[in-house]
C-alpha positions as CSV (number, residue, x, y, z in Angstrom):
1,M,61.7,136.1,-4.5
2,T,64.3,133.6,-3.3
3,S,64.5,130.0,-4.3
4,S,62.2,129.1,-1.3
5,G,59.5,131.7,-1.7
6,V,60.8,133.6,1.4
7,T,61.3,137.2,0.3
8,P,63.8,139.7,1.6
9,R,61.0,142.2,2.4
10,Q,59.8,139.8,5.1
11,D,62.4,141.3,7.4
12,G,60.1,141.5,10.4
13,G,58.8,138.0,10.1
14,A,59.3,134.8,8.2
15,A,62.8,135.5,6.8
16,L,64.4,136.5,10.1
17,R,62.7,133.7,12.0
18,L,63.9,131.2,9.5
19,L,67.4,132.6,9.6
20,R,67.6,132.6,13.4
21,D,65.8,129.4,14.2
22,G,65.9,127.2,11.1
23,E,67.9,124.0,11.0
24,L,71.1,124.9,9.0
25,T,72.6,122.3,6.7
26,V,75.7,123.2,4.7
27,E,75.6,122.5,1.0
28,G,79.0,123.6,0.0
29,R,81.7,126.4,-0.1
30,L,81.9,129.4,-2.3
31,V,85.5,129.0,-3.3
32,D,86.1,132.5,-4.7
33,A,85.5,134.2,-1.4
34,S,88.6,135.3,0.6
35,N,87.0,134.2,3.9
36,T,85.1,131.0,4.6
37,T,81.8,131.4,2.9
38,L,79.3,128.5,2.9
39,R,76.0,128.0,1.1
40,G,73.4,126.3,3.3
41,I,69.8,125.3,3.5
42,L,67.5,126.4,6.3
43,T,64.3,124.5,7.2
44,L,61.7,125.5,9.8
45,D,58.0,124.7,10.1
46,G,57.7,123.7,6.4
47,M,59.7,126.8,5.2
48,T,62.9,126.3,3.3
49,A,65.4,128.8,2.0
50,R,69.0,128.9,1.0
51,C,71.4,131.1,2.9
52,V,75.0,132.3,3.0
53,Y,76.7,131.3,6.3
54,K,80.0,132.9,7.2
55,P,81.5,131.4,10.4
56,V,83.6,133.6,12.5
57,R,86.3,131.0,12.8
58,G,86.8,131.2,9.0
59,E,87.7,134.9,9.0
60,R,91.2,136.0,8.2
61,P,92.5,138.6,10.6
62,L,92.7,142.1,9.2
63,W,95.2,144.6,10.7
64,D,92.9,147.6,10.0
65,F,89.8,145.9,11.4
66,P,91.1,144.6,14.8
67,D,87.8,145.0,16.7
68,G,84.8,142.8,16.5
69,T,84.2,140.3,13.6
70,L,83.3,140.5,9.9
71,A,80.1,138.6,10.8
72,D,79.0,141.4,13.2
73,R,79.6,144.0,10.5
74,E,77.5,142.0,8.0
75,V,74.6,142.1,10.5
76,A,75.2,145.8,11.3
77,A,75.0,146.6,7.5
78,Y,71.6,144.8,7.4
79,L,70.3,146.7,10.4
80,V,71.3,150.1,8.9
81,S,69.8,149.1,5.5
82,A,66.5,148.1,7.1
83,A,66.4,151.4,9.0
84,T,66.5,153.3,5.8
85,G,63.4,151.5,4.5
86,W,65.3,150.7,1.3
87,D,65.9,147.0,2.1
88,L,69.0,146.8,0.1
89,V,70.8,144.2,2.2
90,P,69.2,140.8,2.4
91,P,68.0,139.8,5.9
92,T,71.0,138.9,8.0
93,V,71.5,137.5,11.5
94,L,74.2,136.3,13.8
95,R,73.6,132.7,14.9
96,D,75.3,129.5,15.7
97,G,75.9,127.0,12.9
98,P,77.7,123.7,12.1
99,F,81.1,125.6,12.3
100,G,80.2,127.8,15.2
101,P,78.8,131.4,15.4
102,G,78.7,133.4,12.2
103,S,76.5,135.6,10.0
104,C,73.6,134.0,8.2
105,Q,72.1,135.9,5.2
106,L,69.2,135.0,3.0
107,W,70.4,133.8,-0.4
108,I,69.4,135.8,-3.4
109,D,68.9,134.0,-6.7
110,E,69.7,136.1,-9.7
111,P,67.7,135.2,-12.9
112,D,69.7,134.0,-15.8
113,D,68.4,136.9,-17.9
114,A,69.1,139.6,-15.3
115,E,70.7,142.6,-16.9
116,P,74.0,143.5,-15.3
117,L,74.3,147.0,-13.8
118,V,78.1,147.1,-13.4
119,G,80.8,145.7,-15.6
120,F,83.5,146.2,-18.2
121,V,82.3,147.5,-21.5
122,P,84.2,148.6,-24.7
123,A,85.7,152.0,-24.1
124,D,84.1,153.3,-27.3
125,A,80.7,151.8,-26.6
126,V,79.7,152.8,-23.1
127,P,75.9,152.3,-23.0
128,P,73.6,155.3,-22.8
129,R,72.9,156.4,-19.2
130,W,76.0,154.6,-17.9
131,F,78.9,156.2,-16.1
132,P,82.5,155.3,-17.0
133,I,84.5,154.9,-13.8
134,A,87.9,153.7,-14.7
135,A,89.9,152.7,-17.8
136,A,91.3,149.2,-18.5
137,R,92.8,147.1,-21.2
138,D,92.7,143.3,-21.8
139,D,95.7,141.1,-22.6
140,D,95.4,142.1,-26.2
141,G,95.5,145.8,-25.5
142,T,91.8,146.4,-26.2
143,A,90.5,149.4,-24.3
144,Y,87.6,148.9,-21.9
145,A,85.8,151.0,-19.3
146,L,84.6,149.9,-15.9
147,A,81.2,151.4,-15.8
148,H,77.8,151.3,-14.1
149,A,74.2,152.2,-15.0
150,D,72.8,155.6,-14.0
151,D,70.1,153.8,-12.0
152,P,68.2,155.2,-9.0
153,R,68.4,151.7,-7.3
154,L,72.2,151.9,-7.5
155,A,72.2,155.5,-6.3
156,R,70.6,154.3,-3.1
157,L,73.2,151.6,-2.7
158,A,75.9,154.2,-3.2
159,V,74.4,156.3,-0.4
160,L,74.2,153.3,1.9
161,D,77.9,152.5,1.1
162,A,78.8,156.1,2.1
163,V,76.9,155.7,5.3
164,I,78.5,152.4,6.4
165,N,81.9,153.4,5.0
166,N,82.0,150.2,2.8
167,A,85.6,149.4,1.9
168,D,84.8,146.8,-0.7
169,R,81.8,147.5,-3.0
170,K,82.7,145.3,-6.0
171,G,80.4,144.9,-9.0
172,G,80.0,141.2,-8.0
173,H,78.5,142.4,-4.7
174,V,75.5,143.9,-6.5
175,L,72.8,141.4,-7.2
176,V,69.6,141.8,-9.2
177,G,66.8,139.6,-7.8
178,P,63.9,138.0,-9.6
179,D,61.6,140.9,-8.6
180,D,64.0,143.4,-10.3
181,R,65.1,144.8,-7.0
182,I,68.8,145.1,-6.3
183,H,70.7,143.8,-3.3
184,G,74.1,144.6,-1.9
185,V,76.1,141.8,-0.2
186,D,79.5,141.3,1.5
187,H,79.8,144.1,4.0
188,G,82.3,142.6,6.4
189,V,84.8,145.4,5.9
190,S,82.5,148.3,6.7
191,F,82.0,150.8,9.6
192,H,85.7,151.7,10.1
193,V,86.2,155.0,12.0
194,E,88.6,156.2,9.3
195,E,87.4,157.0,5.8
196,K,87.9,153.9,3.7
197,L,85.1,154.1,1.1
198,R,86.1,151.9,-1.9
199,T,83.5,151.3,-4.5
200,V,82.7,150.9,-8.2
201,L,79.7,153.2,-7.8
202,W,81.4,156.6,-8.2
203,G,79.1,157.8,-11.1
204,W,77.3,160.3,-8.9
205,A,80.4,161.7,-7.1
206,G,79.9,165.3,-6.1
207,R,76.3,165.4,-7.4
208,P,73.4,166.4,-5.2
209,L,71.7,163.6,-3.2
210,P,68.2,162.6,-4.4
211,A,65.4,164.0,-2.2
212,D,64.4,160.5,-1.0
213,A,68.0,159.9,0.2
214,V,68.1,163.2,2.2
215,E,64.8,162.2,3.8
216,A,66.1,158.7,4.6
217,L,69.3,160.0,6.1
218,D,67.5,162.5,8.3
219,H,65.4,159.7,9.7
220,L,68.4,157.4,10.0
221,A,70.3,160.0,12.1
222,G,67.6,159.9,14.7
223,Q,67.5,156.1,14.7
224,V,71.3,155.8,15.2
225,R,71.0,158.0,18.3
226,G,68.1,155.9,19.5
227,P,66.9,152.3,19.1
228,L,69.1,151.5,16.1
229,G,72.2,152.6,18.0
230,A,71.3,150.2,20.8
231,E,71.0,147.3,18.3
232,L,74.2,148.2,16.7
233,A,76.0,148.3,20.0
234,E,75.8,144.5,20.0
235,H,77.9,144.4,16.8
236,L,80.0,147.5,16.6
237,T,82.2,149.5,19.0
238,L,81.0,152.8,20.5
239,S,83.6,154.6,18.4
240,E,82.2,153.0,15.2
241,I,78.7,154.0,16.1
242,T,79.7,157.5,17.0
243,E,81.5,157.9,13.6
244,L,78.5,156.3,11.8
245,A,76.3,159.1,13.2
246,A,79.0,161.7,12.2
247,R,79.1,160.4,8.6
248,I,75.3,160.6,8.3
249,D,75.4,164.2,9.7
250,R,78.1,165.1,7.1
251,L,76.2,163.7,4.2
252,C,73.0,165.5,5.4
253,R,74.9,168.8,5.8
254,R,76.7,168.6,2.4
255,G,73.7,167.2,0.5
256,R,76.0,165.6,-2.0
257,F,77.5,162.2,-2.9
258,P,81.1,161.9,-1.6
259,Q,84.1,162.3,-3.8
260,P,86.8,159.7,-4.2
261,S,89.7,160.1,-1.8
262,R,93.2,160.9,-3.1
263,D,94.8,159.1,-0.1
264,W,93.9,155.5,-0.9
265,P,92.6,153.5,-3.9
266,A,89.0,154.5,-4.5
267,V,88.1,151.3,-6.4
268,P,88.4,147.9,-4.9
269,W,90.5,145.2,-6.5
270,P,89.4,143.2,-8.3
271,P,86.5,145.5,-9.1
272,L,84.1,142.8,-10.1
């Protein structure tokens, strides 16, 4: 549940209506973000919720993402997530705001006692059922491992990232909500037509996809070639939608999690 009582699962009702039609007041800026990222408050018919508002005018141009906007890709990621039935991406819409059009996403409050699922751990003390992903050392030379939990919720997020070709799955983009569900955020650099998957969730690389993932992908393939594809056409290019369908087909055909590429860095920087 969010700070307002409006939940991400209300994707067909209250949450989306509030995001689209609510009065948006900016509270402040998230200074660690590379593009303008604002936290706001939405109010509508007695409902109140916090949101993340990313105005298009605050986006830095990216040479390898010349088409469309990061805000459109944020919305596209939500639409694909919703179509899987996994609801991993919080409800997200494209709307006007105090600084012009941009993406508006429901804010997720992480409980103070939420157990992290991704992080740096001592190299000689990787927790049981965690996957070490990369080696690191601190300023004193102490060895650490970048690692993540072997958790089916994260496995679903890894599948979604492979589908949308997420080029920036940092550990800090994985949130654990009060209901113990996980949420992926920050998908502005996704859906490229070339393979650009960069993620900290490589623990299942090359392993068979879970049965529920195969079923979800099979359903998603039909949706992309039908009603979902029409929705995505408002946010992505035809080439990006065509390649999205091709990625889904390849995942279904191979039945395995993708392997890291040797042609570009497989882990984003910074990783958290």
